[in-house]
DRENDO-1510 file (C-alpha; in Angstrom, 1 decimal, always signed):
<recs>
REC; n; res; u; v; w
REC; 1; MET; +0.4; +0.2; +0.0 .
REC; 2; ALA; +1.5; +3.1; -1.1 .
REC; 3; LYS; +2.6; +5.4; +1.9 .
REC; 4; LYS; +0.7; +9.2; +2.2 .
REC; 5; SER; +2.8; +11.3; +1.7 .
REC; 6; ALA; +3.7; +14.3; +4.4 .
REC; 7; LYS; +1.1; +17.0; +4.5 .
REC; 8; LYS; +3.2; +20.5; +4.1 .
REC; 9; LYS; +2.7; +23.1; +6.8 .
REC; 10; PRO; +0.4; +26.2; +6.2 .
REC; 11; ILE; +2.1; +28.9; +4.6 .
REC; 12; GLN; +3.0; +31.5; +7.7 .
REC; 13; ASN; +1.9; +35.1; +6.3 .
REC; 14; ILE; +5.1; +37.4; +6.7 .
REC; 15; LYS; +4.6; +40.9; +6.5 .
REC; 16; PRO; +7.3; +43.3; +5.1 .
REC; 17; GLY; +9.5; +44.9; +6.9 .
REC; 18; ALA; +8.9; +42.5; +9.7 .
REC; 19; LYS; +12.2; +42.5; +12.1 .
REC; 20; LYS; +12.6; +39.1; +13.1 .
REC; 21; ILE; +11.0; +36.1; +10.9 .
REC; 22; PRO; +10.6; +32.7; +13.0 .
REC; 23; THR; +13.6; +29.8; +11.7 .
REC; 24; SER; +15.5; +33.0; +9.8 .
REC; 25; ARG; +18.9; +32.0; +10.7 .
REC; 26; LYS; +18.1; +28.4; +9.7 .
REC; 27; ILE; +16.5; +30.1; +6.4 .
REC; 28; VAL; +20.0; +31.8; +5.7 .
REC; 29; ASN; +22.5; +28.6; +6.4 .
REC; 30; ASN; +20.4; +25.8; +5.4 .
REC; 31; ASP; +18.1; +27.2; +2.4 .
REC; 32; LEU; +18.8; +30.7; +0.8 .
REC; 33; ALA; +21.9; +29.3; -1.4 .
REC; 34; GLY; +19.5; +26.9; -2.8 .
REC; 35; PHE; +17.0; +29.3; -3.4 .
REC; 36; THR; +19.5; +31.6; -5.2 .
REC; 37; ARG; +20.6; +28.7; -7.4 .
REC; 38; GLN; +17.7; +27.6; -8.7 .
REC; 39; LEU; +15.7; +31.1; -9.4 .
REC; 40; SER; +19.2; +31.8; -11.2 .
REC; 41; ALA; +18.8; +28.3; -13.3 .
REC; 42; MET; +14.9; +29.5; -13.7 .
REC; 43; LEU; +15.9; +32.6; -15.1 .
REC; 44; GLY; +18.6; +31.8; -17.3 .
REC; 45; ALA; +15.9; +29.2; -18.9 .
REC; 46; GLY; +14.0; +31.5; -19.6 .
REC; 47; MET; +11.3; +32.2; -17.1 .
REC; 48; PRO; +10.1; +34.6; -16.0 .
REC; 49; ILE; +10.4; +36.1; -12.7 .
REC; 50; VAL; +6.6; +35.3; -11.2 .
REC; 51; SER; +6.4; +32.2; -12.5 .
REC; 52; ALA; +9.8; +31.2; -11.2 .
REC; 53; LEU; +8.5; +32.1; -7.6 .
REC; 54; TYR; +5.4; +30.6; -7.7 .
REC; 55; ALA; +7.4; +27.4; -8.5 .
REC; 56; LEU; +10.1; +28.2; -5.6 .
REC; 57; GLU; +7.3; +28.8; -3.2 .
REC; 58; GLU; +5.3; +25.6; -4.2 .
REC; 59; GLN; +8.7; +23.5; -3.4 .
REC; 60; SER; +9.2; +25.1; -0.3 .
REC; 61; ASP; +9.4; +23.0; +2.6 .
REC; 62; ASN; +9.6; +25.8; +5.2 .
REC; 63; PRO; +6.2; +27.5; +5.6 .
REC; 64; TYR; +8.0; +30.3; +6.6 .
REC; 65; LEU; +10.5; +30.9; +3.7 .
REC; 66; GLN; +7.3; +30.0; +1.8 .
REC; 67; GLY; +5.9; +33.3; +3.0 .
REC; 68; VAL; +9.0; +35.3; +2.4 .
REC; 69; ILE; +8.9; +34.6; -0.8 .
REC; 70; ARG; +4.7; +34.7; -1.5 .
REC; 71; GLY; +5.2; +38.1; +0.1 .
REC; 72; VAL; +8.2; +38.6; -3.0 .
REC; 73; ARG; +6.0; +37.6; -5.7 .
REC; 74; GLU; +3.1; +39.7; -4.7 .
REC; 75; ALA; +5.5; +43.1; -4.5 .
REC; 76; LEU; +6.5; +42.2; -8.4 .
REC; 77; GLU; +3.1; +41.6; -9.3 .
REC; 78; ALA; +2.5; +45.2; -8.0 .
REC; 79; GLY; +4.9; +46.6; -9.9 .
REC; 80; GLN; +8.0; +47.0; -8.0 .
REC; 81; ASN; +11.5; +45.1; -9.0 .
REC; 82; LEU; +13.2; +42.1; -7.3 .
REC; 83; SER; +15.8; +44.1; -5.1 .
REC; 84; GLU; +13.2; +46.5; -3.6 .
REC; 85; ALA; +10.8; +43.0; -2.9 .
REC; 86; LEU; +13.8; +41.8; -1.0 .
REC; 87; ARG; +14.7; +44.7; +0.6 .
REC; 88; LYS; +11.6; +44.2; +2.8 .
REC; 89; TYR; +12.3; +41.0; +4.5 .
REC; 90; PRO; +15.9; +42.0; +6.0 .
REC; 91; PRO; +16.2; +38.7; +8.1 .
REC; 92; ILE; +16.6; +36.9; +5.2 .
REC; 93; PHE; +18.0; +38.8; +2.2 .
REC; 94; ASP; +21.0; +41.0; +3.7 .
REC; 95; ARG; +22.4; +44.8; +2.4 .
REC; 96; LEU; +24.6; +42.5; +0.6 .
REC; 97; TYR; +22.6; +40.1; -1.2 .
REC; 98; CYS; +20.0; +42.6; -2.2 .
REC; 99; ASN; +22.7; +45.4; -3.7 .
REC; 100; MET; +23.9; +42.5; -5.8 .
REC; 101; VAL; +20.7; +41.8; -7.1 .
REC; 102; ALA; +19.6; +45.5; -7.8 .
REC; 103; GLY; +23.5; +45.8; -9.4 .
REC; 104; GLY; +22.3; +42.8; -11.5 .
REC; 105; GLU; +18.6; +44.2; -12.7 .
REC; 106; SER; +20.5; +47.7; -13.8 .
REC; 107; SER; +23.2; +45.3; -15.3 .
REC; 108; GLY; +20.5; +43.4; -17.5 .
REC; 109; GLU; +22.3; +40.1; -15.7 .
REC; 110; LEU; +20.5; +39.5; -13.1 .
REC; 111; SER; +20.4; +35.6; -14.1 .
REC; 112; GLU; +24.6; +35.6; -14.0 .
REC; 113; THR; +24.1; +37.6; -11.0 .
REC; 114; MET; +22.4; +35.1; -9.2 .
REC; 115; ALA; +24.4; +32.7; -10.2 .
REC; 116; ARG; +27.3; +34.3; -8.7 .
REC; 117; LEU; +25.3; +35.3; -5.3 .
REC; 118; ALA; +24.5; +31.4; -5.0 .
REC; 119; THR; +28.5; +30.5; -5.7 .
REC; 120; PHE; +28.9; +33.1; -2.6 .
REC; 121; LEU; +26.5; +31.7; -0.5 .
REC; 122; GLU; +27.5; +28.2; -0.9 .
REC; 123; ASP; +31.4; +28.7; -0.4 .
REC; 124; SER; +30.7; +30.8; +2.7 .
REC; 125; ALA; +28.2; +27.9; +3.4 .
REC; 126; LYS; +30.8; +25.4; +3.6 .
REC; 127; LEU; +33.9; +27.3; +5.3 .
REC; 128; ARG; +31.5; +27.9; +8.1 .
REC; 129; ARG; +30.8; +24.3; +8.2 .
REC; 130; LYS; +34.8; +23.3; +8.0 .
REC; 131; VAL; +35.4; +26.2; +10.5 .
REC; 132; LYS; +32.3; +25.0; +12.9 .
REC; 133; ALA; +33.6; +21.0; +12.5 .
REC; 134; ALA; +36.8; +21.7; +13.6 .
REC; 135; MET; +35.5; +24.2; +16.4 .
REC; 136; MET; +33.0; +22.0; +17.8 .
REC; 137; TYR; +35.2; +18.9; +18.3 .
REC; 138; PRO; +37.5; +19.9; +21.0 .
REC; 139; ILE; +34.2; +21.8; +22.3 .
REC; 140; ILE; +32.3; +18.3; +22.8 .
REC; 141; VAL; +35.5; +16.5; +24.6 .
REC; 142; LEU; +36.3; +19.2; +26.8 .
REC; 143; THR; +32.4; +19.6; +28.1 .
REC; 144; ILE; +32.0; +15.4; +27.8 .
REC; 145; SER; +35.3; +15.6; +30.3 .
REC; 146; LEU; +34.0; +18.3; +32.2 .
REC; 147; ILE; +30.6; +16.0; +33.2 .
REC; 148; ILE; +33.1; +12.9; +34.1 .
REC; 149; THR; +35.3; +14.9; +36.1 .
REC; 150; VAL; +32.0; +16.5; +38.4 .
REC; 151; GLY; +30.1; +13.3; +38.0 .
REC; 152; LEU; +33.4; +11.9; +39.4 .
REC; 153; ILE; +34.0; +14.2; +42.2 .
REC; 154; LEU; +30.0; +14.6; +43.2 .
REC; 155; PHE; +29.3; +10.3; +43.2 .
REC; 156; VAL; +32.3; +8.4; +42.9 .
REC; 157; VAL; +35.3; +10.6; +45.8 .
REC; 158; PRO; +32.5; +10.8; +48.4 .
REC; 159; VAL; +32.5; +6.8; +48.3 .
REC; 160; PHE; +36.6; +6.9; +49.1 .
REC; 161; GLY; +35.6; +9.2; +51.6 .
REC; 162; GLU; +33.9; +7.4; +53.2 .
REC; 163; MET; +36.1; +4.3; +53.2 .
REC; 164; PHE; +39.1; +6.1; +54.4 .
REC; 165; GLU; +37.0; +7.7; +57.4 .
REC; 166; ASP; +37.9; +4.2; +58.6 .
REC; 167; PHE; +41.5; +4.2; +59.1 .
REC; 168; ASP; +41.1; +7.4; +61.1 .
REC; 169; ALA; +44.6; +8.3; +60.1 .
REC; 170; GLU; +45.7; +12.2; +58.0 .
REC; 171; LEU; +45.4; +11.6; +54.2 .
REC; 172; PRO; +47.8; +12.8; +51.4 .
REC; 173; ALA; +47.3; +15.8; +50.9 .
REC; 174; PRO; +46.1; +15.7; +47.3 .
REC; 175; THR; +43.5; +13.2; +48.2 .
REC; 176; GLN; +42.3; +15.3; +51.4 .
REC; 177; GLY; +42.1; +18.7; +49.2 .
REC; 178; LEU; +40.0; +16.4; +46.6 .
REC; 179; LEU; +37.6; +15.1; +49.3 .
REC; 180; ASN; +37.0; +18.6; +50.7 .
REC; 181; LEU; +35.8; +20.0; +46.8 .
REC; 182; SER; +33.7; +17.0; +46.7 .
REC; 183; ALA; +31.9; +17.9; +50.2 .
REC; 184; TRP; +31.8; +21.5; +49.1 .
REC; 185; LEU; +30.4; +20.7; +46.0 .
REC; 186; GLN; +28.0; +17.9; +47.1 .
REC; 187; ALA; +26.8; +20.8; +49.9 .
REC; 188; ASN; +26.8; +23.6; +47.1 .
REC; 189; PHE; +26.1; +22.6; +43.9 .
REC; 190; LEU; +22.9; +24.6; +43.0 .
REC; 191; LEU; +24.6; +27.6; +44.2 .
REC; 192; PHE; +28.0; +26.8; +42.4 .
REC; 193; ALA; +25.5; +25.8; +39.3 .
REC; 194; GLY; +23.7; +29.0; +39.3 .
REC; 195; VAL; +26.8; +31.0; +39.4 .
REC; 196; LEU; +28.0; +29.2; +36.3 .
REC; 197; ILE; +24.7; +29.7; +35.0 .
REC; 198; VAL; +24.6; +33.9; +35.3 .
REC; 199; ILE; +27.9; +34.2; +34.5 .
REC; 200; TYR; +26.9; +32.8; +31.5 .
REC; 201; PHE; +24.7; +35.2; +30.6 .
REC; 202; ILE; +26.1; +38.1; +31.5 .
REC; 203; PHE; +28.7; +37.4; +29.5 .
REC; 204; ARG; +26.2; +36.9; +26.5 .
REC; 205; LYS; +24.6; +40.4; +27.6 .
REC; 206; TRP; +28.5; +41.6; +27.7 .
REC; 207; LYS; +28.8; +40.5; +24.1 .
REC; 208; GLN; +25.5; +41.8; +22.8 .
REC; 209; THR; +26.2; +45.3; +23.3 .
REC; 210; PRO; +28.7; +47.7; +20.8 .
REC; 211; SER; +31.8; +47.6; +23.0 .
REC; 212; GLY; +31.7; +44.1; +24.4 .
REC; 213; ALA; +30.7; +42.9; +20.7 .
REC; 214; TYR; +34.6; +45.1; +19.4 .
REC; 215; ARG; +36.5; +43.4; +22.5 .
REC; 216; TRP; +35.0; +40.7; +21.8 .
REC; 217; ASP; +36.0; +40.6; +18.1 .
REC; 218; SER; +39.5; +42.2; +18.6 .
REC; 219; MET; +40.3; +39.3; +21.4 .
REC; 220; THR; +39.6; +36.3; +18.6 .
REC; 221; LEU; +41.4; +38.2; +16.1 .
REC; 222; ASN; +44.6; +38.4; +18.9 .
REC; 223; LEU; +44.1; +34.4; +20.3 .
REC; 224; PRO; +47.4; +32.0; +20.1 .
REC; 225; VAL; +46.9; +30.4; +16.5 .
REC; 226; PHE; +42.8; +30.7; +16.1 .
REC; 227; GLY; +43.5; +34.6; +15.4 .
REC; 228; LYS; +45.2; +33.7; +12.6 .
REC; 229; LEU; +42.6; +31.3; +11.4 .
REC; 230; ASN; +40.4; +34.5; +12.0 .
REC; 231; ARG; +41.9; +36.6; +10.4 .
REC; 232; TYR; +42.0; +34.4; +7.5 .
REC; 233; VAL; +38.6; +33.9; +7.2 .
REC; 234; ALA; +38.0; +37.5; +7.5 .
REC; 235; SER; +40.6; +38.0; +4.6 .
REC; 236; ALA; +38.7; +35.0; +2.1 .
REC; 237; ARG; +35.4; +36.5; +3.3 .
REC; 238; PHE; +36.2; +40.3; +2.6 .
REC; 239; ALA; +37.9; +39.3; -1.1 .
REC; 240; ARG; +35.2; +37.1; -1.9 .
REC; 241; MET; +32.4; +40.0; -1.2 .
REC; 242; LEU; +33.9; +42.5; -2.8 .
REC; 243; SER; +34.9; +40.8; -6.1 .
REC; 244; GLN; +30.9; +39.8; -6.3 .
REC; 245; MET; +29.8; +42.4; -5.7 .
REC; 246; THR; +31.8; +44.5; -8.2 .
REC; 247; ARG; +31.1; +41.9; -10.6 .
REC; 248; SER; +27.4; +42.8; -10.4 .
REC; 249; GLY; +28.3; +46.1; -10.9 .
REC; 250; VAL; +27.9; +47.5; -7.9 .
REC; 251; PRO; +30.5; +50.8; -7.4 .
REC; 252; ILE; +33.5; +50.3; -5.5 .
REC; 253; LEU; +32.3; +52.6; -2.4 .
REC; 254; SER; +29.1; +51.3; -2.0 .
REC; 255; ALA; +30.6; +47.8; -2.0 .
REC; 256; LEU; +32.9; +48.7; +0.5 .
REC; 257; HIS; +30.5; +50.6; +3.2 .
REC; 258; ILE; +28.3; +46.9; +2.3 .
REC; 259; VAL; +31.1; +44.4; +2.7 .
REC; 260; GLY; +32.7; +46.0; +6.0 .
REC; 261; GLY; +28.9; +45.7; +7.6 .
REC; 262; SER; +29.3; +42.2; +6.6 .
REC; 263; THR; +32.9; +40.6; +7.6 .
REC; 264; GLY; +31.0; +39.1; +10.6 .
REC; 265; ASN; +33.8; +40.6; +12.7 .
REC; 266; LEU; +33.3; +44.2; +13.9 .
REC; 267; VAL; +37.4; +44.9; +14.3 .
REC; 268; ALA; +37.5; +43.9; +10.1 .
REC; 269; GLY; +34.4; +45.6; +9.1 .
REC; 270; LYS; +35.7; +48.9; +10.9 .
REC; 271; ILE; +38.8; +48.6; +8.6 .
REC; 272; ILE; +37.4; +48.3; +5.8 .
REC; 273; GLU; +34.8; +50.9; +6.8 .
REC; 274; GLU; +38.3; +52.9; +7.4 .
REC; 275; ALA; +39.3; +52.1; +4.0 .
REC; 276; ALA; +36.4; +53.3; +2.2 .
REC; 277; LYS; +37.3; +56.8; +3.7 .
REC; 278; VAL; +40.3; +56.6; +2.3 .
REC; 279; VAL; +39.5; +55.3; -1.7 .
REC; 280; GLU; +37.1; +57.8; -1.8 .
REC; 281; LYS; +39.9; +60.0; -1.7 .
REC; 282; GLY; +41.8; +59.1; -4.6 .
REC; 283; ASP; +44.3; +56.9; -2.7 .
REC; 284; PRO; +43.6; +53.3; -3.9 .
REC; 285; LEU; +42.4; +50.6; -1.8 .
REC; 286; SER; +45.8; +48.5; -1.2 .
REC; 287; LYS; +47.2; +52.0; +0.8 .
REC; 288; ALA; +44.1; +52.2; +3.0 .
REC; 289; LEU; +44.9; +48.2; +3.8 .
REC; 290; LEU; +48.7; +49.1; +4.7 .
REC; 291; ASP; +49.3; +49.2; +8.9 .
REC; 292; GLN; +46.2; +47.7; +9.9 .
REC; 293; GLU; +46.2; +44.5; +12.1 .
REC; 294; VAL; +43.5; +41.8; +10.5 .
REC; 295; TYR; +44.0; +42.1; +6.7 .
REC; 296; PRO; +48.0; +40.1; +5.6 .
REC; 297; LEU; +50.3; +42.1; +4.0 .
REC; 298; GLY; +50.1; +39.1; +1.0 .
REC; 299; LEU; +46.5; +40.0; +1.0 .
REC; 300; VAL; +47.6; +44.0; +0.2 .
REC; 301; ARG; +50.4; +43.1; -1.7 .
REC; 302; MET; +48.1; +40.5; -4.5 .
REC; 303; LEU; +45.7; +43.8; -4.3 .
REC; 304; GLN; +48.7; +46.3; -5.3 .
REC; 305; ALA; +49.3; +44.2; -8.5 .
REC; 306; GLY; +45.7; +43.5; -9.5 .
REC; 307; GLU; +45.2; +47.0; -9.0 .
REC; 308; LYS; +48.3; +47.7; -11.5 .
REC; 309; THR; +46.9; +45.7; -14.1 .
REC; 310; GLY; +43.2; +46.9; -13.6 .
REC; 311; ASN; +42.2; +43.4; -13.2 .
REC; 312; ILE; +41.1; +43.2; -9.2 .
REC; 313; ASN; +38.0; +41.4; -9.4 .
REC; 314; ASP; +40.0; +38.1; -10.7 .
REC; 315; MET; +42.9; +39.5; -8.2 .
REC; 316; MET; +40.3; +39.4; -5.9 .
REC; 317; ASP; +38.9; +36.2; -6.4 .
REC; 318; SER; +42.4; +34.5; -6.2 .
REC; 319; ILE; +42.8; +36.2; -3.0 .
REC; 320; ALA; +39.7; +34.9; -1.8 .
REC; 321; GLU; +41.0; +31.0; -3.0 .
REC; 322; TYR; +44.4; +31.3; -1.6 .
REC; 323; TYR; +43.4; +32.4; +1.9 .
REC; 324; GLU; +40.5; +29.6; +1.9 .
REC; 325; GLY; +42.9; +27.5; +0.9 .
REC; 326; GLU; +45.0; +28.4; +3.9 .
REC; 327; VAL; +42.7; +28.1; +6.3 .
REC; 328; GLU; +41.5; +24.5; +5.1 .
REC; 329; SER; +45.3; +23.3; +5.4 .
REC; 330; MET; +45.1; +25.3; +9.3 .
REC; 331; LEU; +42.1; +23.7; +10.4 .
REC; 332; ALA; +43.5; +20.4; +8.7 .
REC; 333; GLY; +46.7; +21.1; +11.1 .
REC; 334; LEU; +45.0; +22.5; +14.0 .
REC; 335; THR; +42.5; +18.9; +14.1 .
REC; 336; SER; +45.1; +16.6; +13.9 .
REC; 337; LEU; +47.2; +18.7; +16.7 .
REC; 338; LEU; +44.2; +19.2; +19.1 .
REC; 339; GLU; +43.4; +14.9; +19.0 .
REC; 340; PRO; +46.3; +14.0; +21.1 .
REC; 341; LEU; +46.4; +17.5; +23.2 .
REC; 342; LEU; +42.7; +16.2; +24.0 .
REC; 343; MET; +43.7; +12.7; +25.2 .
REC; 344; VAL; +46.8; +14.0; +27.0 .
REC; 345; PHE; +44.4; +16.4; +28.5 .
REC; 346; LEU; +41.7; +13.5; +29.6 .
REC; 347; GLY; +44.5; +12.0; +31.2 .
REC; 348; ILE; +45.9; +14.4; +33.2 .
REC; 349; VAL; +42.3; +15.5; +34.9 .
REC; 350; ILE; +40.9; +11.1; +35.1 .
REC; 351; GLY; +43.9; +10.1; +35.8 .
REC; 352; GLY; +44.6; +13.1; +38.5 .
REC; 353; LEU; +41.4; +12.1; +40.4 .
REC; 354; VAL; +42.3; +8.4; +40.0 .
REC; 355; ILE; +45.7; +8.6; +41.8 .
REC; 356; CYS; +44.3; +10.7; +44.4 .
REC; 357; MET; +41.6; +8.5; +45.2 .
REC; 358; PHE; +44.1; +5.7; +44.8 .
REC; 359; LEU; +46.8; +7.3; +46.7 .
REC; 360; PRO; +46.2; +6.4; +50.5 .
REC; 361; LEU; +45.7; +2.5; +49.2 .
REC; 362; PHE; +49.6; +3.0; +47.7 .
REC; 363; GLN; +50.2; +3.9; +51.2 .
REC; 364; MET; +47.5; +1.8; +53.1 .
REC; 365; GLY; +50.2; -0.3; +55.1 .
REC; 366; GLU; +51.0; +3.4; +56.9 .
REC; 367; ILE; +48.0; +4.2; +57.2 .
REC; 368; VAL; +46.7; +1.4; +58.9 .
REC; 369; GLY; +49.8; +1.2; +60.9 .
REC; 370; ALA; +49.3; +4.7; +62.0 .
REC; 371; GLY; +45.1; +3.9; +62.7 .
</recs>
């Protein structure tokens, strides 16, 4: 008997200008590249844009994305152009996306622009997944080790403590210290957990403030090893975005201002914003990027070469590919380096606890004799 197809959730109506759209992060991370690629293919095949949006609306499994597509389609049917319609949904379509679409419309190359946008979104998502996967491994291992450590201290150490009480002798300092820590955690676990939760929420609130976010982004760029990785990610993203925008017909100054707000790092973005002011005065972009803390000198030199030959777009693509390759190499090296380091860390933590517990047993004769 044939299985019944799962019913789709009803399309959610999204009001134009909505500042928040449910699942917007999921849509941007998982669905936007596919939507853009499909729209590019349909336009390239000669399908009218309204018909293409009808088809994409029906295909989508996300009722909120369906609602956004419907709103864009209805705006087009009311006489607006695509970039104007997209700007009404900023949680999904950011300034970079909308301005590239506007450039494609003005140049008459909307299908090609959508294809470039799709490629950019796919490359960005691929890079983001690789960085996230590399960072998740140590976080998961450290979290598991913390849970195991707290579990041992709360439930296993007290059992040994009751056993050692019968000896009525002075225990080794590491063992006694661990027993004291276990007793304190048992008596104050809720307080300890509450303090950790409060610290976490204070940290989140601090990161959401302009000064806190800027300081955090600055710190991530100056961490040992990871700081260099973050600078390379920012460099690759900057080069890829600027290349795609200028190819789509967006003026260089407008492109720099938009890129400055889309780098994902406030420090890196501020440098681009300052560079735009220098370019506005007539100086080359490479000069504006000299002597700053984020973008490597190699990027500046490659950009200088592109400016001299008048082929900046191709050079920016080369820069993006180079630093994306460097990021992949660094991630591979970090992963292979972190694995043994994390194993050593786990051995020290868990092994240290075990040794502290069994240390009195190694001195059993002395403890029993003293008793």
